C-alpha positions in Angstrom: 92.9 95.3 94.8 96.5 95.9 95.8 98.7 98.4 94.1 102.3 99.7 94.1 103.6 102.7 92.3 107.2 103.0 91.1 108.8 105.9 89.3 111.9 106.2 87.2 112.5 109.8 86.0 109.3 111.1 84.4 107.8 107.7 84.0 105.6 106.1 86.7 104.3 102.5 86.7 101.1 101.6 88.6 101.2 97.8 89.3 97.7 96.4 90.0 97.1 93.0 91.6 94.0 91.0 92.5 90.6 92.4 91.3 89.5 95.8 90.2 85.9 96.2 91.1 83.5 98.9 92.5 84.6 98.2 96.1 88.1 99.3 95.1 87.1 102.8 94.1 88.7 104.6 97.1 91.9 102.6 96.8 92.2 103.2 93.1 91.7 106.9 93.6 94.7 106.8 96.0 96.7 104.9 93.4 95.9 107.6 90.8 97.0 110.3 93.2 100.3 108.4 93.9 101.0 107.9 90.2 100.1 111.3 88.8 102.6 113.4 90.6 104.1 116.6 89.2 106.7 115.9 86.6 105.3 112.6 85.6 105.0 112.5 81.8 103.7 109.0 81.4 102.0 106.4 83.5 102.1 102.7 82.6 99.4 100.6 84.3 100.7 97.1 84.7 97.7 94.8 84.6 99.7 91.5 84.6 98.8 90.9 88.2 95.1 91.7 87.8 93.0 88.5 87.8 89.5 90.1 87.4 88.0 93.4 86.5 84.4 94.4 86.1 82.7 97.4 84.3 83.4 99.6 87.4 87.1 98.8 86.9 86.8 100.0 83.3 85.3 103.2 84.5 88.2 103.7 87.0 90.7 103.3 84.1 88.7 106.0 82.2 88.9 108.2 85.3 92.7 107.8 85.3 92.8 108.6 81.6 90.8 111.8 82.1 92.9 112.9 85.1 96.1 112.2 83.1 94.9 114.1 80.1 94.2 117.2 82.2 97.9 117.1 83.2 99.2 116.2 79.8 100.3 112.8 80.9 100.2 109.7 78.6 98.7 106.5 79.9 99.6 103.0 78.7 98.0 99.7 79.7 100.4 96.8 79.8 100.3 93.1 80.5 96.5 92.4 80.4 95.8 88.7 80.1 92.8 86.3 80.2 89.4 87.8 81.2 90.9 91.2 81.8 92.3 91.3 78.3 89.0 90.1 76.8 87.1 92.8 78.7 89.5 95.5 77.4 89.1 94.3 73.9 85.3 94.0 74.1 85.1 97.6 75.5 87.4 98.7 72.6 89.9 100.3 75.0 92.5 100.0 72.3 90.9 103.1 70.8 91.4 105.0 74.1 94.7 103.7 75.4 97.9 102.3 74.1 97.7 98.6 74.9 101.0 96.7 75.1 
């Protein structure tokens, strides 16, 4: 997994690329810390560059959601396609996140 965090005002965007799997746990934790800075009211996770995600990746997104909720920060998942979109739909992530 590769990531980049951008911020405009109180909105941060976490751009993910490649794969999000168990081996990416430490890197994802770093991405979460970079995105959930003080003053950030919302985080959009851009999944358009993500080619593959497994159940561990789903768990990491849930970890992000929990950390964001503790700070009162909204999380949106954007741009999922292909297998990543199918996995999110099967896991009913539309009930936990705003999917756009």
